[in-house]
C-alpha positions as CSV (number, residue, x, y, z in Angstrom):
1,X,17.1,-60.6,87.4
2,X,13.6,-59.3,88.3
3,X,12.3,-59.7,84.7
4,X,13.5,-63.3,84.7
5,X,11.7,-64.0,88.0
6,X,8.6,-62.4,86.6
7,X,8.7,-64.6,83.5
8,X,9.2,-67.7,85.7
9,X,6.3,-66.7,88.0
10,X,4.0,-66.1,85.0
11,X,5.0,-69.4,83.5
12,X,4.6,-71.5,86.6
13,X,1.3,-69.9,87.6
14,X,0.0,-70.4,84.0
15,X,-1.0,-66.7,83.9
16,X,-0.1,-66.1,80.3
17,X,0.3,-68.1,77.0
18,X,2.9,-65.9,75.4
19,X,5.9,-63.8,76.6
20,X,7.2,-60.9,74.4
21,X,10.6,-59.9,75.8
22,X,12.2,-56.7,74.6
23,X,15.8,-57.6,75.0
24,X,18.5,-59.7,73.3
25,X,21.2,-60.6,75.8
26,X,21.9,-64.1,77.2
27,X,20.8,-63.1,80.8
28,X,17.3,-64.3,79.8
29,X,18.3,-67.8,78.6
30,X,17.2,-69.6,81.8
31,X,13.8,-67.8,81.8
32,X,13.3,-68.6,78.1
33,X,14.2,-72.2,78.7
34,X,11.7,-72.5,81.6
35,X,8.9,-70.8,79.7
36,X,9.3,-72.9,76.6
37,X,9.7,-76.1,78.6
38,X,6.4,-75.3,80.3
39,X,4.6,-74.7,77.0
40,X,4.7,-70.9,76.8
41,X,5.4,-69.2,73.5
42,X,8.5,-67.0,73.8
43,X,8.8,-64.1,71.4
44,X,11.7,-61.7,71.3
45,X,11.8,-58.1,70.2
46,X,15.5,-57.1,70.2
47,X,14.7,-53.5,68.9
48,X,16.8,-54.2,65.8
49,X,19.9,-55.2,67.8
50,X,21.9,-58.4,67.5
51,X,20.5,-61.3,69.5
52,X,22.9,-63.4,71.5
53,X,23.2,-66.8,69.9
54,X,22.6,-68.5,73.3
55,X,19.2,-66.8,73.6
56,X,18.3,-67.2,69.9
57,X,18.1,-70.9,70.2
58,X,15.5,-70.7,73.0
59,X,12.9,-68.5,71.4
60,X,9.9,-69.2,69.2
61,X,10.1,-66.1,67.1
62,X,11.4,-62.6,66.5
63,X,9.2,-59.6,65.9
64,X,9.3,-55.9,66.3
65,X,6.6,-53.4,67.1
66,X,8.7,-50.6,65.9
67,X,9.9,-49.6,62.4
68,X,13.6,-50.1,61.8
69,X,15.4,-46.8,62.6
70,X,17.1,-44.9,59.8
71,X,20.9,-45.2,59.8
72,X,22.0,-41.6,60.2
73,X,25.3,-42.2,58.3
74,X,23.4,-43.5,55.3
75,X,20.8,-40.7,55.5
76,X,23.5,-38.0,55.7
77,X,25.4,-39.5,52.7
78,X,22.1,-39.5,50.7
79,X,21.7,-35.7,51.3
80,X,25.3,-34.8,50.5
81,X,25.7,-33.4,46.9
82,X,28.0,-35.2,44.5
83,X,28.1,-38.5,46.4
84,X,27.0,-41.4,44.2
85,X,24.3,-43.6,45.6
86,X,25.1,-47.3,46.4
87,X,21.4,-48.2,46.6
88,X,21.0,-47.1,50.3
89,X,19.2,-43.9,49.3
90,X,16.4,-45.4,47.3
């Protein structure tokens, strides 16, 4: 709730042009709606997780500041001898 209030405060006081939110759940829909309605750009970084559909429709873009993590199951399969590659190891 505090993050949502901070976004609302920044928006209404015109203290920023862009919000980059590191999250992906629908709890932030009201804050995103307010920010965009007031002309603020709303960017989401979900850290490579699924974004809730309700939130997705209220953002201006998706981006990530971090590289996509390696799937340990795929990495382990690539290291195991005798297991044919399905393209994940390349």
